PDB file of N, CA, C and O in Angstrom:
ATOM      1  N   MET A   1       0.848  -1.170   0.000  1.00  0.00           N
ATOM      2  CA  MET A   1       0.000   0.000   0.000  1.00  0.00           C
ATOM      3  C   MET A   1       0.892   1.232   0.000  1.00  0.00           C
ATOM      4  O   MET A   1       1.877   1.293   0.736  1.00  0.00           O
ATOM      5  N   SER A   2       0.548   2.206  -0.823  1.00  0.00           N
ATOM      6  CA  SER A   2       1.388   3.390  -0.925  1.00  0.00           C
ATOM      7  C   SER A   2       1.279   4.239   0.332  1.00  0.00           C
ATOM      8  O   SER A   2       0.307   4.145   1.081  1.00  0.00           O
ATOM      9  N   GLU A   3       2.292   5.066   0.550  1.00  0.00           N
ATOM     10  CA  GLU A   3       2.296   5.952   1.712  1.00  0.00           C
ATOM     11  C   GLU A   3       1.120   6.916   1.652  1.00  0.00           C
ATOM     12  O   GLU A   3       0.545   7.254   2.687  1.00  0.00           O
ATOM     13  N   LYS A   4       0.755   7.363   0.458  1.00  0.00           N
ATOM     14  CA  LYS A   4      -0.384   8.267   0.309  1.00  0.00           C
ATOM     15  C   LYS A   4      -1.651   7.625   0.841  1.00  0.00           C
ATOM     16  O   LYS A   4      -2.413   8.268   1.563  1.00  0.00           O
ATOM     17  N   LYS A   5      -1.889   6.367   0.497  1.00  0.00           N
ATOM     18  CA  LYS A   5      -3.090   5.667   0.935  1.00  0.00           C
ATOM     19  C   LYS A   5      -3.085   5.471   2.449  1.00  0.00           C
ATOM     20  O   LYS A   5      -4.152   5.454   3.063  1.00  0.00           O
ATOM     21  N   GLU A   6      -1.921   5.325   3.064  1.00  0.00           N
ATOM     22  CA  GLU A   6      -1.840   5.120   4.499  1.00  0.00           C
ATOM     23  C   GLU A   6      -2.165   6.397   5.258  1.00  0.00           C
ATOM     24  O   GLU A   6      -2.582   6.326   6.414  1.00  0.00           O
ATOM     25  N   ARG A   7      -1.990   7.548   4.653  1.00  0.00           N
ATOM     26  CA  ARG A   7      -2.200   8.824   5.330  1.00  0.00           C
ATOM     27  C   ARG A   7      -3.467   9.535   4.852  1.00  0.00           C
ATOM     28  O   ARG A   7      -3.696  10.692   5.207  1.00  0.00           O
ATOM     29  N   ILE A   8      -4.262   8.878   4.078  1.00  0.00           N
ATOM     30  CA  ILE A   8      -5.451   9.476   3.502  1.00  0.00           C
ATOM     31  C   ILE A   8      -6.526   9.629   4.587  1.00  0.00           C
ATOM     32  O   ILE A   8      -6.613   8.810   5.502  1.00  0.00           O
ATOM     33  N   SER A   9      -7.329  10.668   4.475  1.00  0.00           N
ATOM     34  CA  SER A   9      -8.407  10.861   5.439  1.00  0.00           C
ATOM     35  C   SER A   9      -9.550   9.896   5.148  1.00  0.00           C
ATOM     36  O   SER A   9      -9.656   9.345   4.052  1.00  0.00           O
ATOM     37  N   PHE A  10     -10.392   9.708   6.139  1.00  0.00           N
ATOM     38  CA  PHE A  10     -11.551   8.840   5.962  1.00  0.00           C
ATOM     39  C   PHE A  10     -12.418   9.344   4.815  1.00  0.00           C
ATOM     40  O   PHE A  10     -12.851   8.563   3.969  1.00  0.00           O
ATOM     41  N   GLU A  11     -12.667  10.632   4.789  1.00  0.00           N
ATOM     42  CA  GLU A  11     -13.528  11.215   3.760  1.00  0.00           C
ATOM     43  C   GLU A  11     -12.958  11.022   2.358  1.00  0.00           C
ATOM     44  O   GLU A  11     -13.689  10.706   1.419  1.00  0.00           O
ATOM     45  N   ASP A  12     -11.644  11.215   2.225  1.00  0.00           N
ATOM     46  CA  ASP A  12     -11.015  11.025   0.915  1.00  0.00           C
ATOM     47  C   ASP A  12     -11.023   9.558   0.499  1.00  0.00           C
ATOM     48  O   ASP A  12     -11.264   9.240  -0.666  1.00  0.00           O
ATOM     49  N   ALA A  13     -10.761   8.667   1.450  1.00  0.00           N
ATOM     50  CA  ALA A  13     -10.776   7.234   1.141  1.00  0.00           C
ATOM     51  C   ALA A  13     -12.176   6.797   0.733  1.00  0.00           C
ATOM     52  O   ALA A  13     -12.338   6.021  -0.209  1.00  0.00           O
ATOM     53  N   LEU A  14     -13.186   7.291   1.438  1.00  0.00           N
ATOM     54  CA  LEU A  14     -14.561   6.938   1.108  1.00  0.00           C
ATOM     55  C   LEU A  14     -14.948   7.478  -0.265  1.00  0.00           C
ATOM     56  O   LEU A  14     -15.622   6.798  -1.038  1.00  0.00           O
ATOM     57  N   ARG A  15     -14.527   8.683  -0.560  1.00  0.00           N
ATOM     58  CA  ARG A  15     -14.808   9.282  -1.875  1.00  0.00           C
ATOM     59  C   ARG A  15     -14.144   8.460  -2.989  1.00  0.00           C
ATOM     60  O   ARG A  15     -14.759   8.201  -4.023  1.00  0.00           O
ATOM     61  N   GLU A  16     -12.896   8.055  -2.774  1.00  0.00           N
ATOM     62  CA  GLU A  16     -12.200   7.229  -3.766  1.00  0.00           C
ATOM     63  C   GLU A  16     -12.876   5.866  -3.904  1.00  0.00           C
ATOM     64  O   GLU A  16     -12.989   5.334  -5.008  1.00  0.00           O
ATOM     65  N   LEU A  17     -13.323   5.306  -2.789  1.00  0.00           N
ATOM     66  CA  LEU A  17     -14.018   4.019  -2.830  1.00  0.00           C
ATOM     67  C   LEU A  17     -15.323   4.141  -3.615  1.00  0.00           C
ATOM     68  O   LEU A  17     -15.672   3.246  -4.384  1.00  0.00           O
ATOM     69  N   GLU A  18     -16.033   5.232  -3.426  1.00  0.00           N
ATOM     70  CA  GLU A  18     -17.258   5.458  -4.192  1.00  0.00           C
ATOM     71  C   GLU A  18     -16.958   5.563  -5.684  1.00  0.00           C
ATOM     72  O   GLU A  18     -17.734   5.079  -6.508  1.00  0.00           O
ATOM     73  N   ASP A  19     -15.836   6.194  -6.036  1.00  0.00           N
ATOM     74  CA  ASP A  19     -15.426   6.282  -7.443  1.00  0.00           C
ATOM     75  C   ASP A  19     -15.138   4.895  -8.014  1.00  0.00           C
ATOM     76  O   ASP A  19     -15.521   4.588  -9.143  1.00  0.00           O
ATOM     77  N   VAL A  20     -14.468   4.071  -7.232  1.00  0.00           N
ATOM     78  CA  VAL A  20     -14.156   2.711  -7.672  1.00  0.00           C
ATOM     79  C   VAL A  20     -15.452   1.942  -7.931  1.00  0.00           C
ATOM     80  O   VAL A  20     -15.589   1.277  -8.958  1.00  0.00           O
ATOM     81  N   VAL A  21     -16.391   2.034  -7.004  1.00  0.00           N
ATOM     82  CA  VAL A  21     -17.666   1.329  -7.164  1.00  0.00           C
ATOM     83  C   VAL A  21     -18.388   1.809  -8.421  1.00  0.00           C
ATOM     84  O   VAL A  21     -18.955   1.007  -9.163  1.00  0.00           O
ATOM     85  N   GLU A  22     -18.364   3.110  -8.653  1.00  0.00           N
ATOM     86  CA  GLU A  22     -19.021   3.666  -9.837  1.00  0.00           C
ATOM     87  C   GLU A  22     -18.362   3.140 -11.111  1.00  0.00           C
ATOM     88  O   GLU A  22     -19.049   2.782 -12.068  1.00  0.00           O
ATOM     89  N   LYS A  23     -17.039   3.094 -11.122  1.00  0.00           N
ATOM     90  CA  LYS A  23     -16.322   2.592 -12.298  1.00  0.00           C
ATOM     91  C   LYS A  23     -16.602   1.111 -12.526  1.00  0.00           C
ATOM     92  O   LYS A  23     -16.756   0.670 -13.665  1.00  0.00           O
ATOM     93  N   LEU A  24     -16.667   0.346 -11.436  1.00  0.00           N
ATOM     94  CA  LEU A  24     -16.931  -1.088 -11.567  1.00  0.00           C
ATOM     95  C   LEU A  24     -18.339  -1.376 -12.086  1.00  0.00           C
ATOM     96  O   LEU A  24     -18.589  -2.434 -12.663  1.00  0.00           O
ATOM     97  N   SER A  25     -19.241  -0.445 -11.881  1.00  0.00           N
ATOM     98  CA  SER A  25     -20.620  -0.673 -12.319  1.00  0.00           C
ATOM     99  C   SER A  25     -20.810  -0.409 -13.816  1.00  0.00           C
ATOM    100  O   SER A  25     -21.861  -0.722 -14.375  1.00  0.00           O
ATOM    101  N   ARG A  26     -19.807   0.156 -14.449  1.00  0.00           N
ATOM    102  CA  ARG A  26     -19.890   0.404 -15.892  1.00  0.00           C
ATOM    103  C   ARG A  26     -19.735  -0.898 -16.665  1.00  0.00           C
ATOM    104  O   ARG A  26     -19.007  -1.800 -16.250  1.00  0.00           O
ATOM    105  N   GLU A  27     -20.412  -0.979 -17.765  1.00  0.00           N
ATOM    106  CA  GLU A  27     -20.341  -2.191 -18.590  1.00  0.00           C
ATOM    107  C   GLU A  27     -19.100  -2.233 -19.474  1.00  0.00           C
ATOM    108  O   GLU A  27     -18.737  -3.300 -19.969  1.00  0.00           O
ATOM    109  N   ASP A  28     -18.446  -1.101 -19.680  1.00  0.00           N
ATOM    110  CA  ASP A  28     -17.318  -1.045 -20.602  1.00  0.00           C
ATOM    111  C   ASP A  28     -15.955  -1.275 -19.935  1.00  0.00           C
ATOM    112  O   ASP A  28     -14.919  -1.062 -20.565  1.00  0.00           O
ATOM    113  N   VAL A  29     -15.946  -1.703 -18.678  1.00  0.00           N
ATOM    114  CA  VAL A  29     -14.689  -1.934 -17.966  1.00  0.00           C
ATOM    115  C   VAL A  29     -14.178  -3.342 -18.280  1.00  0.00           C
ATOM    116  O   VAL A  29     -14.905  -4.328 -18.166  1.00  0.00           O
ATOM    117  N   SER A  30     -12.922  -3.403 -18.673  1.00  0.00           N
ATOM    118  CA  SER A  30     -12.338  -4.706 -19.012  1.00  0.00           C
ATOM    119  C   SER A  30     -12.149  -5.548 -17.748  1.00  0.00           C
ATOM    120  O   SER A  30     -12.167  -5.030 -16.631  1.00  0.00           O
ATOM    121  N   LEU A  31     -11.971  -6.832 -17.944  1.00  0.00           N
ATOM    122  CA  LEU A  31     -11.748  -7.738 -16.812  1.00  0.00           C
ATOM    123  C   LEU A  31     -10.490  -7.340 -16.051  1.00  0.00           C
ATOM    124  O   LEU A  31     -10.484  -7.316 -14.821  1.00  0.00           O
ATOM    125  N   GLU A  32      -9.432  -7.030 -16.781  1.00  0.00           N
ATOM    126  CA  GLU A  32      -8.174  -6.622 -16.148  1.00  0.00           C
ATOM    127  C   GLU A  32      -8.372  -5.369 -15.298  1.00  0.00           C
ATOM    128  O   GLU A  32      -7.893  -5.307 -14.165  1.00  0.00           O
ATOM    129  N   ASP A  33      -9.067  -4.378 -15.831  1.00  0.00           N
ATOM    130  CA  ASP A  33      -9.336  -3.156 -15.076  1.00  0.00           C
ATOM    131  C   ASP A  33     -10.248  -3.430 -13.892  1.00  0.00           C
ATOM    132  O   ASP A  33     -10.087  -2.832 -12.827  1.00  0.00           O
ATOM    133  N   SER A  34     -11.200  -4.326 -14.072  1.00  0.00           N
ATOM    134  CA  SER A  34     -12.113  -4.678 -12.979  1.00  0.00           C
ATOM    135  C   SER A  34     -11.342  -5.283 -11.805  1.00  0.00           C
ATOM    136  O   SER A  34     -11.605  -4.953 -10.648  1.00  0.00           O
ATOM    137  N   VAL A  35     -10.404  -6.158 -12.102  1.00  0.00           N
ATOM    138  CA  VAL A  35      -9.604  -6.778 -11.048  1.00  0.00           C
ATOM    139  C   VAL A  35      -8.762  -5.719 -10.344  1.00  0.00           C
ATOM    140  O   VAL A  35      -8.684  -5.702  -9.116  1.00  0.00           O
ATOM    141  N   ARG A  36      -8.139  -4.845 -11.110  1.00  0.00           N
ATOM    142  CA  ARG A  36      -7.325  -3.770 -10.529  1.00  0.00           C
ATOM    143  C   ARG A  36      -8.185  -2.871  -9.639  1.00  0.00           C
ATOM    144  O   ARG A  36      -7.783  -2.530  -8.526  1.00  0.00           O
ATOM    145  N   LEU A  37      -9.362  -2.489 -10.127  1.00  0.00           N
ATOM    146  CA  LEU A  37     -10.264  -1.636  -9.355  1.00  0.00           C
ATOM    147  C   LEU A  37     -10.744  -2.348  -8.086  1.00  0.00           C
ATOM    148  O   LEU A  37     -10.861  -1.732  -7.027  1.00  0.00           O
ATOM    149  N   TYR A  38     -11.017  -3.637  -8.206  1.00  0.00           N
ATOM    150  CA  TYR A  38     -11.454  -4.417  -7.048  1.00  0.00           C
ATOM    151  C   TYR A  38     -10.367  -4.415  -5.971  1.00  0.00           C
ATOM    152  O   TYR A  38     -10.656  -4.220  -4.791  1.00  0.00           O
ATOM    153  N   GLU A  39      -9.123  -4.631  -6.382  1.00  0.00           N
ATOM    154  CA  GLU A  39      -8.007  -4.620  -5.429  1.00  0.00           C
ATOM    155  C   GLU A  39      -7.885  -3.250  -4.760  1.00  0.00           C
ATOM    156  O   GLU A  39      -7.681  -3.160  -3.549  1.00  0.00           O
ATOM    157  N   GLU A  40      -8.011  -2.192  -5.551  1.00  0.00           N
ATOM    158  CA  GLU A  40      -7.943  -0.840  -5.000  1.00  0.00           C
ATOM    159  C   GLU A  40      -9.095  -0.614  -4.014  1.00  0.00           C
ATOM    160  O   GLU A  40      -8.910  -0.012  -2.956  1.00  0.00           O
ATOM    161  N   GLY A  41     -10.275  -1.101  -4.374  1.00  0.00           N
ATOM    162  CA  GLY A  41     -11.435  -0.959  -3.496  1.00  0.00           C
ATOM    163  C   GLY A  41     -11.239  -1.680  -2.175  1.00  0.00           C
ATOM    164  O   GLY A  41     -11.629  -1.169  -1.125  1.00  0.00           O
ATOM    165  N   LEU A  42     -10.637  -2.865  -2.217  1.00  0.00           N
ATOM    166  CA  LEU A  42     -10.361  -3.597  -0.981  1.00  0.00           C
ATOM    167  C   LEU A  42      -9.414  -2.818  -0.071  1.00  0.00           C
ATOM    168  O   LEU A  42      -9.616  -2.757   1.142  1.00  0.00           O
ATOM    169  N   LYS A  43      -8.387  -2.228  -0.659  1.00  0.00           N
ATOM    170  CA  LYS A  43      -7.443  -1.437   0.130  1.00  0.00           C
ATOM    171  C   LYS A  43      -8.134  -0.229   0.748  1.00  0.00           C
ATOM    172  O   LYS A  43      -7.939   0.068   1.926  1.00  0.00           O
ATOM    173  N   LEU A  44      -8.937   0.464  -0.045  1.00  0.00           N
ATOM    174  CA  LEU A  44      -9.641   1.637   0.463  1.00  0.00           C
ATOM    175  C   LEU A  44     -10.647   1.251   1.540  1.00  0.00           C
ATOM    176  O   LEU A  44     -10.798   1.962   2.534  1.00  0.00           O
ATOM    177  N   SER A  45     -11.329   0.140   1.348  1.00  0.00           N
ATOM    178  CA  SER A  45     -12.278  -0.347   2.350  1.00  0.00           C
ATOM    179  C   SER A  45     -11.557  -0.656   3.659  1.00  0.00           C
ATOM    180  O   SER A  45     -12.063  -0.348   4.738  1.00  0.00           O
ATOM    181  N   GLY A  46     -10.390  -1.258   3.562  1.00  0.00           N
ATOM    182  CA  GLY A  46      -9.593  -1.557   4.752  1.00  0.00           C
ATOM    183  C   GLY A  46      -9.161  -0.292   5.473  1.00  0.00           C
ATOM    184  O   GLY A  46      -9.182  -0.233   6.703  1.00  0.00           O
ATOM    185  N   ILE A  47      -8.770   0.717   4.709  1.00  0.00           N
ATOM    186  CA  ILE A  47      -8.377   1.998   5.300  1.00  0.00           C
ATOM    187  C   ILE A  47      -9.561   2.601   6.050  1.00  0.00           C
ATOM    188  O   ILE A  47      -9.414   3.044   7.189  1.00  0.00           O
ATOM    189  N   CYS A  48     -10.730   2.620   5.418  1.00  0.00           N
ATOM    190  CA  CYS A  48     -11.929   3.167   6.066  1.00  0.00           C
ATOM    191  C   CYS A  48     -12.248   2.394   7.341  1.00  0.00           C
ATOM    192  O   CYS A  48     -12.558   2.997   8.369  1.00  0.00           O
ATOM    193  N   SER A  49     -12.177   1.081   7.283  1.00  0.00           N
ATOM    194  CA  SER A  49     -12.465   0.250   8.452  1.00  0.00           C
ATOM    195  C   SER A  49     -11.482   0.529   9.584  1.00  0.00           C
ATOM    196  O   SER A  49     -11.884   0.637  10.742  1.00  0.00           O
ATOM    197  N   ASP A  50     -10.205   0.644   9.257  1.00  0.00           N
ATOM    198  CA  ASP A  50      -9.192   0.924  10.278  1.00  0.00           C
ATOM    199  C   ASP A  50      -9.433   2.273  10.944  1.00  0.00           C
ATOM    200  O   ASP A  50      -9.341   2.393  12.165  1.00  0.00           O
ATOM    201  N   ILE A  51      -9.739   3.277  10.144  1.00  0.00           N
ATOM    202  CA  ILE A  51      -9.979   4.611  10.698  1.00  0.00           C
ATOM    203  C   ILE A  51     -11.205   4.596  11.609  1.00  0.00           C
ATOM    204  O   ILE A  51     -11.180   5.177  12.695  1.00  0.00           O
ATOM    205  N   LEU A  52     -12.273   3.936  11.170  1.00  0.00           N
ATOM    206  CA  LEU A  52     -13.484   3.852  11.988  1.00  0.00           C
ATOM    207  C   LEU A  52     -13.232   3.077  13.276  1.00  0.00           C
ATOM    208  O   LEU A  52     -13.738   3.450  14.334  1.00  0.00           O
ATOM    209  N   GLU A  53     -12.456   2.006  13.193  1.00  0.00           N
ATOM    210  CA  GLU A  53     -12.140   1.215  14.384  1.00  0.00           C
ATOM    211  C   GLU A  53     -11.356   2.047  15.391  1.00  0.00           C
ATOM    212  O   GLU A  53     -11.638   1.999  16.588  1.00  0.00           O
ATOM    213  N   LYS A  54     -10.372   2.812  14.916  1.00  0.00           N
ATOM    214  CA  LYS A  54      -9.578   3.659  15.809  1.00  0.00           C
ATOM    215  C   LYS A  54     -10.452   4.733  16.450  1.00  0.00           C
ATOM    216  O   LYS A  54     -10.300   5.034  17.634  1.00  0.00           O
ATOM    217  N   ALA A  55     -11.361   5.308  15.674  1.00  0.00           N
ATOM    218  CA  ALA A  55     -12.258   6.328  16.212  1.00  0.00           C
ATOM    219  C   ALA A  55     -13.178   5.729  17.271  1.00  0.00           C
ATOM    220  O   ALA A  55     -13.429   6.352  18.303  1.00  0.00           O
ATOM    221  N   THR A  56     -13.677   4.528  17.021  1.00  0.00           N
ATOM    222  CA  THR A  56     -14.539   3.847  17.982  1.00  0.00           C
ATOM    223  C   THR A  56     -13.784   3.558  19.272  1.00  0.00           C
ATOM    224  O   THR A  56     -14.317   3.759  20.363  1.00  0.00           O
ATOM    225  N   GLN A  57     -12.552   3.092  19.154  1.00  0.00           N
ATOM    226  CA  GLN A  57     -11.737   2.825  20.350  1.00  0.00           C
ATOM    227  C   GLN A  57     -11.497   4.088  21.155  1.00  0.00           C
ATOM    228  O   GLN A  57     -11.563   4.073  22.384  1.00  0.00           O
ATOM    229  N   LYS A  58     -11.220   5.175  20.462  1.00  0.00           N
ATOM    230  CA  LYS A  58     -10.952   6.445  21.137  1.00  0.00           C
ATOM    231  C   LYS A  58     -12.209   6.921  21.872  1.00  0.00           C
ATOM    232  O   LYS A  58     -12.123   7.379  23.011  1.00  0.00           O
ATOM    233  N   ILE A  59     -13.353   6.817  21.236  1.00  0.00           N
ATOM    234  CA  ILE A  59     -14.608   7.230  21.868  1.00  0.00           C
ATOM    235  C   ILE A  59     -14.903   6.357  23.080  1.00  0.00           C
ATOM    236  O   ILE A  59     -15.345   6.855  24.115  1.00  0.00           O
ATOM    237  N   THR A  60     -14.656   5.048  22.952  1.00  0.00           N
ATOM    238  CA  THR A  60     -14.871   4.122  24.056  1.00  0.00           C
ATOM    239  C   THR A  60     -13.970   4.489  25.244  1.00  0.00           C
ATOM    240  O   THR A  60     -14.406   4.443  26.394  1.00  0.00           O
ATOM    241  N   GLU A  61     -12.736   4.847  24.966  1.00  0.00           N
ATOM    242  CA  GLU A  61     -11.805   5.239  26.024  1.00  0.00           C
ATOM    243  C   GLU A  61     -12.230   6.533  26.693  1.00  0.00           C
ATOM    244  O   GLU A  61     -12.022   6.699  27.895  1.00  0.00           O
ATOM    245  N   LEU A  62     -12.812   7.440  25.953  1.00  0.00           N
ATOM    246  CA  LEU A  62     -13.220   8.734  26.494  1.00  0.00           C
ATOM    247  C   LEU A  62     -14.499   8.662  27.321  1.00  0.00           C
ATOM    248  O   LEU A  62     -14.730   9.514  28.179  1.00  0.00           O
ATOM    249  N   ASN A  63     -15.326   7.661  27.073  1.00  0.00           N
ATOM    250  CA  ASN A  63     -16.576   7.487  27.810  1.00  0.00           C
ATOM    251  C   ASN A  63     -16.428   6.384  28.835  1.00  0.00           C
ATOM    252  O   ASN A  63     -16.352   5.206  28.485  1.00  0.00           O
ATOM    253  N   PRO A  64     -16.386   6.765  30.103  1.00  0.00           N
ATOM    254  CA  PRO A  64     -16.196   5.754  31.163  1.00  0.00           C
ATOM    255  C   PRO A  64     -17.410   4.840  31.317  1.00  0.00           C
ATOM    256  O   PRO A  64     -17.405   3.944  32.161  1.00  0.00           O
TER     257      PRO A  64
END
């Protein structure tokens, strides 16, 4: 995963993930591009999940 993707904000990662989903829904996307987009989507989904998990942990720690 690139350094840029590791430091991306939740909002930017979600926006990029939405773009990937939109591109995958097109009928003119080749199989090779679909696989590449799917891999990118998995990485972005993981980034979003990690950020949300960290935020949840922080909120849990702040609320006794």
